[in-house]
N, C-alpha and C positions, 0 to 999 in steps of 0.2 A: 701866735704862728704867722708862718706867712698866708701861709695857703688857708681858704676862706674855711670856715668852717662848715665842716659835715649833717649829713641828718644822721641822728642817734640812728633812728631805724637798724641802716646797714646792721650796725654790731649787736644792737638787740635781736636785730634773725640771725650775727653768725652765731650768737649763744646758744638761740635758743637749736639751733643742728647742729651744732655740738654736744649739746644735751641728751637729742633728740640722740644720740653715737655711744652714752657711757655705757656701763655697763650698773646694773640696779647701786642704790647703795653707794655712789660712786663722788667719788672727789677731785675735780681738777686743781693743779695750784698752778701758773705763771705770775713768772716775773720777769720784770723787764730789765734790760742792758744794761753793766757799770759805767761809768765815767772813764776809760781809761787813763789812769796815768800817763806823763810824756817823762822829763827830764824834772828837778827842783819841783812847785809846787803847778806847774802846768800838768795839761791834760788834752786827751781827743776833741772831737767834737761829739755832743754826745747822739747817737742811732739806737734806736729803742727799737727792741724784742719784735719782733712782725708778727709771728704769732699773738703775742700782748696785743699789736695795737690794732689787733682783725677783729678781735671782741672788744675794743676799750675803746679806742679811739684815743686813749692821752699815750697825750707823747714827750711822757716826761721821766727823771729816775727815782729808785726806792720804789716804783710804782706795785703790787701784786694783783692779784686774781686771785678767788674761790669760783669756784665751777661746782653747786649742790646740790642738783635738778630735784629729790628728795628727800632734803634736813626736814626733822618732822616741825621745824619752824620755817617757816613763811621766810622772818626776813633774812639769814642763813644761809639760802640756795643760791645768792651772787652780791658777791662781800668783793670792793675796793677796798685795799688800803693806795695812798697817799701821803706823796711828803709835804708834811705840815709848815710853813713860811711861817719865820720871826721875825723879830725886828735886824736881825745879824744879813741873816739873808733876803728879807728882803732889798739892804742897802746893797749888796755887798752880787750878787744875782738879777736884783727883779722877784717881784713875787711870783709864789707854785703858783698851781688850779686848788683852790677853796673847793669845801667839800660841793655845797653848792654845784658850782660849775664842773664838777668832776661827776656830781651826776646828770647837769648838764651838757658835759661833753657823755659818754658813756651809754647812761638809760638806765646805772642799775641804784637802786633807791639807796642802798646798805654802803653808807662811808665810811672808812677808819682813818683816822691818819696812821703812817704805818708802824709809830713807834709804841704801837697797840696791838699791834702785830699778835704778835703769843697769847697776849692773856682771851684774843680773841679767840685766834686759831682750838684753844684745847680747849673750846668750847662748842667746836668742829669739828675739830680731827677723828672721837671716837666716834661716832654715828655713825663712823664710815668702814666701810667694807674690803672698796677698791681705790686702794688711789692711785690719780695719774697726774705723772709726772713727767719732766719732759727735757725734752733733748736735742738739741741740731743732728738729727736722722741723715741731713743729705748729703747725697755721696760723695760729691765733690767737697766735703767739709775735709783736712786735714791742719786740725785749729794746734798748736802745744800751748796756746793761754790759759788753762783755767776761769773758766763763761760762772756766771752768778747762777744757772742752771744746773753742772757741774758741780758746784759749792753746796747748790741746799738737797740737790738727790746724797748726798755724801753723809749732809749734815741732819736727810729725812732719817734715813734706815739707822741713825744712830740712835735718833730722841725716838723714833717710835718701829722700834724692830718685828714688832709681830700684825702689821698688818700689809699688805697682801698687793704690791704697787704695780700697775703697768704703764705698757708709755703711751704718750699723747704725742707725739711723733704723727708715726698715722694716719689720728683721724682731721691733727688739722692737716695731711697732706691731701688727704681725701678732701678737703670743705675748699684748702685753695686754691683747689687746681680747675674748680671747677668758677671763674668770677660775677657777682652778684651785677647786674644795671646800672647800681651809684657808683662800683666798683670800677669799671670799664668806661662808666665818663670820666673818672682822675686818671687813669690810665693813656685820656686818649686829652686831655687835658695835656698830658707831659710829651704826648708826640707833637701834639700843634706848636707849643715850645720848641723843644726841637723842631721844628720847620721851620723856626724865625729864626734861633741863630743859625741852623746851614744857610739860609738867603740871605744875612749877615755879612757868611766872609767870604759866599760865591761873590758877591763885590769886592770886598776884600783883596782875596790873593792875588798876587804876582808873583814874579819872581824876588826872589832876595828877600822876601819876608820866611821869617822866624817865626817853625815853628809854635812855638808859643807866644806867638804873639795872635799864630791863629786863637791858639785856646784863651788868651785873654778877652778876645770878642766874641767869642760862643761865653762865655762865662759869662758874662758884662748882658748879652742878651737874655740867659737863662735866667739869673736874677733879678733885672729888672724886671719881671714875668712871673712873679715870686715864686721863683722853684729858688730850690734853699742850692740850688746847684747840680756839675753832672748825680745823674746817678750809678757811673763808678767811674773808674779810673776812665781818662779820656785820654782816647789813639791816634795820635795824629805823628801820622811816618810818610815821612814823603822819600822818593826814591825808593836805594831799598830798603832799609826802613819799615817797606810796606810787608817783607817780606819775617816779617819780626810779631809772630802770633800778638804776639804782649808785650810790643814794644810805649812805656812809656814815658821816657826819657823826651820825647816832645823840646829835642836844642839844638836842632840842626836848622841850619839857610835849605830854601825849596828856592830848587837850582831852576831855571832855566829850563823846559825837557822834560822833566820830571811828572809820575804821579804821583797826587796827597794818594794816599789811604787813610779815612777818618772814621773813626768809632766811637763818637760822641754822641749825647744827650742829657738830655734834662730830665729829674726824678720833678718828681709833684703830687705834697701831700704821701711822703713816703712810697709814692707807686714812682714803678721807674717802669722808660720806656728806653731804645737801646737799638739804633744807626748808624750804620756804616754804608759812604760813598765814598767812589775816589772818583775825583778832577784832576783834570790837568793844571798843573800849574802857569800856566802861560793862556788860558782858556781855550785849547784847541789842542786836540788827541790830534797822538800822530797815529797813522797806519797801521802799526804793529801793535799801537796801545789799542786803539780802536778796533781790533780783533779781537783783541781777546776782551775787552770790555762789554762784549757786543757778545761772548762765547760765558762769561759769567751771569747777565743777563737772560738768556736763555735758559741759559738752567737756572737763575731766579724765577722765573716765569712759567717755566712747568712744574719745578717742587713744591710751589707758594698754589697751586695750583691741586695739588694731591693735599696739604694741610684741607681736609673735611672727616664729618664726621663715620666712627666708625675705625679710623687707619691705624694702624698698633706703628709702633718708635724703628722695631728693628727694621721693618718691611720700606716703615718709610726712607727711611736712613741706606736700604739695598737699594733701590727703585733712584732714589739722587741719586747716589754714584754710580749706577748704566750711565742716566744723561750725562755724568762730566764724564768718562769714559768716554763718549762718542765726539765730545768739547774736545778732551784734547789729542786726539787722536789731526780731528778739523785745523788742530794750532798747529802738529807736527811735532807735539810732546814726550806722549805716547803714540808705541805702533801696537798695530791688532799680536804682532809677537809677544810684546811687550807682557799686554791682556795672556797671553796663554800659557807663561809661565811661570806666572803672579805668586803670590802668597798668598793664600785665600787669607789668613788673618793679615793682611794688610796691602790691599791692592793696588795694582799699579797705578793707578790714579790719584790715591793718599802719598803719591810723590809733591804734590800741587797742590793740593787741595786736601792737607793731615786732617781739617777738624770736621765736628758735625756739621748739618747743618741747620740745625735747631736747638733750643730748648723752652721750656718753659719760660712765661713771664708774669708778673707779678708783682707784691713788697720788696719781690727780691729779684734781682737781674736774674741769676739762672736760680728761680723760683723753687716752691716742693713742686715736685709732681712724682706718679708711678711710670715708668715708660713702657713697663708691664699694660698699661687700664692704657686702655683703646678709648682715643681721638674722640671727646664727648660736648655739644653746642655749650663754646663757653669760661670752654683754654684757651691761654690763648700761646701764644709758640711768635721766636722768631724765626724769620728766614734768612741764611745768608751763608750763600756762595760763593764759596771765592778761586781766583785765582791763584800762585806765588809762586814766583820765577825766578827761581835768585840769581841765576847765569844773566839773568839780562836785566837785575834790581828793578822788577818792575813784581807788582803783587796789587789786584783788584778785588776788593767785595763789595756786594752790595746784600742791605738788610734794611729791612719792612716789618712791621709787629704782624700779626696775625689772629685777628676773631674766630674761630669755627664758630657755627652757626648750625641748626638744624637743615637749610638748603646750602648748604657752598658752607663762605668763607668772606670777612673783611678785613681787609688791610686799612688798619689803623692811619698806614702810614700813606696810603696813595695819591694825599696832598701835595707831598716833596716829590722835587722833583729827580729823578730818578732815571728818564731816557739821556745820553748821551745826544742830541742837539736841543735839550732843553737846557742843561748842563751851560754849553756851550755857550749859547745867546745867550744866555745872565750872566754868566761869567765875562760877556762882550756887549754887555748893553753902558 
């Protein structure tokens, strides 16, 4: 892997915490993701199942984890299956983890080859009263593709119809919402790499540059610092493109006088960062651009200050909406009369700020977590207000990654330029 090795104690501790949440005499089963095909004999790049990675650190396909804390035989309380290397695989793909390497990465003593799974599993499953199976229960998930987890659930029900099945996802959401110190360090590394990319492009951008050229500059800087690249599909939206929230074509020229909205960030060791910035193509904001930028920056600072222990998702977003209302009135975009006659389900400010201000961040960019759980130390959220004025072809969004602590919060991107004067100075240096 490009990233430096991760202390296996992180994964040992994650499994210990999971074991403490399982019902008595329970077995939990986790599978790696598939390698997805393209056309002919092609395939997409591999992306590990984040729950499996969280519990093992294994970044390899055809991996299975069994966690059974109360199995009568101690060696079956944690079992890892990894793909066996053979000469053909070694020649065409490179060697896979050996059993010893898998033990070193995960801290799991009992390791088998994946092709041994069925034989070994039958010696384990019948001791379990409850079996926890995994599924993608993210509220934004809407995938038509049958995942490895989905197929496994179907096959397990056919083979072992009398076992009591339990959902694993709620437990994983509960655990993963609170980041451990090693996880925070990995996320900080992703933020640090993102900083290098952003500072690189500030010196690169000028009128006439193509959006995809900016994308290339960022990718170069990310990869040379041991990242696999972008943590998500990058948005490099100049001019009116910034008013399209998920603009990813990145194929237009950046024109003198326009602002570029950037939603671009690096991953590191599968952990993501998530940055948004808005910069003037020619290195100087116009008065109107600066007024809108300053309004978004004020909302950013106020809403960041509210990401503290004890907060609640819906209450937090309602307060952010009130702050945004005031700024939009100041910009002449909405009036008090608009607010008085607004639809409560779609407030007036939503015309110019149609998305949420924060989401969980971690191994997944829109990480798992529960919006009804009060904010706790160790949670990491984005903070990302924006104003999008389609009739002016202007969109401004600012976004940093915020770690909640016992006595406030820490901005993991506090070292990345955000003040408009600093951005102008760096672009013109």
